[in-house]
N, C-alpha and C positions, 0 to 999 in steps of 0.2 A: 492592482490593475483589475479590470472587470471584463465581463464577456464582451467580445467585439473589440478588444484592445487593438487588434491589427488594423482596424478601420480608422484609428486616430493616428494619421500619418505623421504629424509633427512630433507626437509623443514617441513614436517608433524611431524616427530619424534621430532624435536626441539620445535615445537609449543605445542605438548603434554607434553613434559618434563617440559616446562615453564608454563604449565597450562594457556596458553594465550587465554583469552576470546574473543579477537578480531577475532579469526578464527572459533568461534562457528557458525555453519551453512554453512561455506565454505566447510568443509569436516567432515567425521565421522570416528572415530577409532573403528575398530572391533578387539576384542581380541580372538585369535585363541584358547587359552586354556580354557577360560570361556564361549565362544560363546555369549558374551555380546558386544554391541556397545555403545560408549560414545561420548560426545562432547569433543573437545580438552581441555577444561578447567575443566574436571572432577576432583573433589577433591580427588579421590582415588589415591593410590600409582600407578604411571605409570607402565604399564607392560614392560617387556623386549622388546627391539625393534624387535627381531626376532619373537615375538608373536603378533606383530601389523600388521594389514593390513588396508587399507584405502579405503573408498567409498565416492562418491560424493553426496549421498542422503540417508536419513533414509530408504526410500523404497528399495534401493539397498541392504542395510544391512539386512533388514527384508527378502528380497527375497533370500538372501544367507544363511538364517537360524540363524541369530543373533537376540538376544532379547535386548530390550532397558534397559539401566542401570537404576537401581532404585534410585541411588544417584544423578546423574547429569541430568536425564530426557532429553536425547538428542532430543526427539521428540518435545520438547517445546523450542528449541533454536531459535534465530532469523533466518529468512529465508535468503537464499543466496542472496547477492547483485547482482549476475549475472543476475537474471531474471528481474530486474528493470533498468539495465543499457545497455541492449541489445535489438535489435528489430528483431533478426533472428527467425527462425521457433521454435527452442527449447525454447527460452525465452518467446515467445508469447504463446506457448503451456503451459508452466509452469504458466504463469499469468492466463490463462483460467482455468487450473486445480484448482488453488487456489480459483478461483471465482466459483467453484462448477459445471463447465460445464459437466464434465464426469459423475458426480452423476445424473445430470438432463437429459442429452441428450446422454450419452454414448460416446464411442470412435468415432462412425460415426458423432455425433454432433460436437465433438471437431474438427475433421478433416474438416468438412464442414465450420466451422467458420474460419479455417486457410487457406482454399482454397487448401488443399492437400488431397491425398488419406490417408485412415487410415493406410495402410501399410507404407507409407513414414513417417508419424508422429511416428509410433511405432519404426521404424528402427532408426530414428535420436535420439529419446529419449533414446533408449537402448544404442546407441553408446556413448552418452555423460554422461548419468546418471545411466546406469546400471539397469534401470527399465523402463518398458513401462507405458503408461498412466493409465492402470487399477491398477497397483501396486502403482503408485504414488498417485492416488486417494484413494486407500485403506489405505495407510499410513496416509493420511490426515483425513480419517474417524476415524481411530484408535485414533489419537490425539484429535479429537473433542469428541469422546466417553469418553476418559480418563478425559478430562476437565469436562464433565457433570457428570460422575460418582463421581468424587472427590469433586466437588463444589456445587452440587445440591442434593436435596432429591427426585428427580424425579424417578419414577419407571423405572426399567431397560428396559421394553418394550418401554416406551416413549423415553428413551435415544437412543435406537437402531435405531428407525426411524428418530429421530431428527438428529442423526449423519450421516444418509444417508445409513444405512444398509437395505438390502431388507428383512431380516428375523432376528428373535431373535437368531436362531442357528448360523447364519453367524457372528453376533455381538459377541456372546459368544466365538466362535472358534477364531476369529481374536484377541480379547482382550487377550485370553490365549496364543496365539502364539506370539504376539508382546511383551507382558509384563510379561509372565510367571506367571500370576495370573488370577483368575476368576474375573469378574466384581464385585462380592460381596467382594472378598478379596481385590481388589483395593480400594473399598470404605472404607473398614475397616482399611486399612493402612493409609488413608489420615489424616494428622494432623488436629485435630478438631479446633485448634486455628487458623490455616491458611486457613481453608476452608471458602470461601467467601459466599457461599450459595446464596439463592435468596432473593431479596428484598421484600418489602411489596406488590409491584405491580406484578400481575401474569405475567409470561414470562420474568421476570427480572433476569439478571445474572451479576455478577461482576467478571471481568477478570483482569489479569496482562499481559500487552503487553510488552514483552522484547525488548531491543534494544542494539545496540553496542555503547558503550561510546566512546567519549563524545557526549552528546546531549544538545544543547542550545535551550531551549524552547521559548526564547523571541520572535524572529521573526516568529517562527512557529505558536504559539498560538496567538501572537499579530496580525499577518496577518489575521488569520481566524476570530478573534473577531472583528477587525476593519472593515472588509468587510462583516460581517454577515448580511444576509437578514432577516428582521423581520418576524417572523412566522415560518421560516425554520431553523434558527440558532440563538443562543444566548450564552452569557457568563454569567454563574450563579454559585455562590458559588465556585469559583476557578476552574470551568470546562467549556470547550467548549461543547455545546450541539447542536445537530441537528437531523432532521428527515432523515430517510433513505428509499428509494424505493428499495425493495428487490424482488427476484424471486417469493417467495411464499406469500409475504405480505408486511408489512412495519415495521419500527422500529424507536426507538429513542435511541441515544447514548450520553453519557456524557464522555468526555475524559479529564483527569487531569494529569499534569506532576508531577512525584515524582523523587527523585534522581536516582533510579535504574530501574524504569519501568514506563509505562503509565497506570494509573488506568482507566479501561474501564467499564462502567456500561451500559449494553444493555437491552432494553426492546423490545421484539419481539412479533409480532402478531402470528408468526409461528416459532417454535424452529428449523425447518429445515433450517432456514436462518442463523443459528449461524456461520457456517464456512465462508459463504460469507460475512456476516457483519463484522466479525473480520478481514478478509483479506482486506476488503475495508478500514477499519479504519487504518490498518497498512500502506496501500498505501497512504492514506490521509496525514499521519504524516511522511511519508518517513522513516519508522522505520527499513527497511532492508538495509539502506545505509551503506556504509563503510566509516565512517568519517575520519579514520586515513589515508586512501588512498587519499581521497579528499583533506584534509587539507595539506598533504605532498606535493601534486602537486601544490596547490595554494601558499604555502609558498616559492616555487621556484622563485616567482616574488617578489623582495625586496620591492615593493610598496604595495603589497597585504599582505605580511607577518605580519606586525603589526596588521592588522584587524583580521587575523586568530588567532594570538597569544592572542589577547585581549579577544576573545569570540569564541573558537573553537567549532566544532560540529554543525554548522548551518545546518538545513535541508531545503529542498524545500517544502513549503506547497502545497499539491496537491489537489485532489478532490475525492469524493466518487461516482461521477456521471459525466462522461466526457461530455455528451450532455448538462447537466445543466451548466457546466463551460463554454462551448462554447457560449451558449446563454448569460450568464452573461458577458462574454468578449465583446460581441457586445453591450450590454446595457451600458458598461463602456467606450465605445469609446468616446473620446473627452469631457468627463464630469468628475466631481469630484467623489470621493468615495461615498460621501453622496448622490449625485444625482443618481448614479448607484444603490445604495441600495434602494432608493425611487422607481425607475422604476421597479426593481425586485419585491419589496414588492407589488406593484399594480398588477403585473401579478400573484403573488402568491395568493392574496386575490380573484382575479377574476377567476382564472383558476386552482389553485392548489386543491389537494384532501384534505379535512379536516381530521385531526387526533386528538386524545384525548391525552393530556399530563397532568396528575394529579400532576406531580412533577415540572412543570415549565410553561413557556409561549409559547411553540411551538404549532402551530395551523394547519400547512399544510405540505404536501409534495410539493416540487417544481414541477411546471406543467411539464408533459411529453411533448416530441416533438409533439406527435399526438394531444394533447390538444392545444398546441400553434399554430400548423399548421391550426387548424380549426377556430381560432379567426378572427375577422374582423380587417384587417390592419388599417382601419380608426380610430380604438379605441386606437391605440398606440400613446402616446404623445411624438413623436420624429420626427426629420426632415425626409422628404420624402426619401432621399437617404439612411439614416440609417434604415428606415422602410423596404426598399427593401432588404437591407442586412439581416435584421432580418427574414423577411418572406422567403427569399430564403434559409437561413440556416436551419430554423426549418422544411421546406418542405423536404429538402434533408436528414435531420436527421430522419424524420418520415418515409420516404419511403425506407430508407436503402441505398440510393445513397452515402451518406457520413457516414462512420463508424469510430467512435473515441474510441471504447472500448479497453479493454486490449489486444485484439488480433490484433490491428491495426498495419499495416506496416507504420512506421513513415514517410518515404519518400513519400509514396503514399498519406497519409493523408494530409501532408503539401501541396503537389501539388494540391490536390482537394480543400483545403481551399483557396489557393492563386487564384484559378480559380473563386471563388465566388465574386460577386460584393461587393465592400466595404471592402475587406480583404487585408490589406497590411502586410508588414513584421512584424510589432509590434504585431498585433492581432494574426497572425499565430504562432509567436514564443512564445507568452505568453500561447497560447493553447498547443503548443508542450511541454512547460516546465511544466505546471501544470495539464494538462488533459492527454496528451499522456505519460508524464513521461520521456521525453528525457532529460537526465542529462547534455547534451551539448547544449541545447537551449540557445540562447543569445539574448539580447535586446539592441544593440548598439545605437538605435535611441531613447530609453527611456530617458525622460528628467532627471529623478532622477539618472540614470546611468551616463549620460553625466556630470551632475553637480558633482557627487561624483568623477568621473575620473579627472575632472579639479582640484578639491581640493587636490587630492592625487598626482598630477603631472603626471597622465596617459594621453595619447592622448584623447581628448574629441570629435573629429569628428568621425562619425560612421566608416568610412573606416579605419582610423588610429587605432582606438580602436579595431576594429575587427582583424586587423593585429597583434596588441600586444597580444590580447586574444588567439591567436593560441597556445601559450605556456601553456594556462590553460586547454586545451582540455585533456580528454573528460568531464571536470567538469565545463563548463562555467555557467551552471544554478546555481551552488553553488557560483560561483564568483558573480553572480547577487545578491544573498542574502547578501553577505558580503558588496558589494558596496551600496545596498539599506540601509543597517544598519547604514551608516554614517549620515543619515538624522534623524530628530526628529519626523518624521511622526509616528502616533500611531501604524502602522503596525509593528514597530520594538520593541515594548515593551509589555511584559507580562501584561495583564490587572490586575488591583488590585480589 
């Protein structure tokens, strides 16, 4: 589906009648007679078509006076794939709102990060989503509040401020308006057996992160586990665990695949970071992707089709910290995975911030660009040319000359990276794929890609392979995952 899907009324009606979960998050169905809005897959009897109207966001439904359905909980459906496959103003704004920028810095702060006026941002969001940045952030706060009300025993006052509300009154009014229940009634209706509650560690929450099926966890978790930096990441008891640097504090997350969701256990030093942490975990695991659209496109190539049919639903393993990934990409230039992990672990021990992990073996946050920019270059155990690459990168990240956050313009970020010493197409494209989140990033010079291409009968020279891959656009980053998966490298296998 594409931008403006909610405007294709016949398409939306068919999706609602078939209760097709693939379209959850793409659009929302508002019922004129009941004033309730639902996800397309709602289990209730579909309303008559003349009683349906469609909106592109939950915020637009709420702004139009509709309340969230208590059966299908549309506010908890997967996010729209649009915001992670585009780099225009609206998509970048939506990624920033998901990262909590409006709650922390207001609409002026959002506009400043995007390089536009607040009025321009407001106008474009209203035009495409039917809601401005404040309404979109409010819908996100309501979702966070509901999660905390239903799954934790926290007092309502603590929940209000953790969810980003400025007052208890605003929290109460918003919950009543969005869900037609008071916070206490919402908690009373929560199924006791399904409530995950808090763990034994203070500040610990257990969440279910939804996704669109299918999802193949093998390369996703295999890649993260095989490249894990000791002290920052680990695979333990069937879950990928890592430390998180967050706006108000730090956290530790454990992520484990299940057939219909990702089990997420978060321990936060400040509960105000809940929305940001869960959003970054979704981005890390590419959970808002549209695997049906991706796989359909790649199946169009008869040489790729068998790989897709064998293990559909591959995701692109991404990152929770774009600057961290860029640093690690440089550390991994021209060395093995094991050597890259060793280099990174030394930096972590020497310059990372210590954290306490009573449930595992995590010890540090990955060093910030500011900390790495202050280190003595002579202490780096790497060739002089790569040392120059490293020090130039961290200096530009630290002073803001280079920005790789969710608000980044992909073309500008690529150009800036290519201008740095020691940055060639492979390094830039791997950062574009996994840090910037460009779904069309491609690695035609990668040795593993060229080897896989040769074995499949695809062109193996970079120029010829790039020409063949034009038919895979805009999903070439996913084609990379399918090609890499032909190898026996540990990145392709779910750890045991």
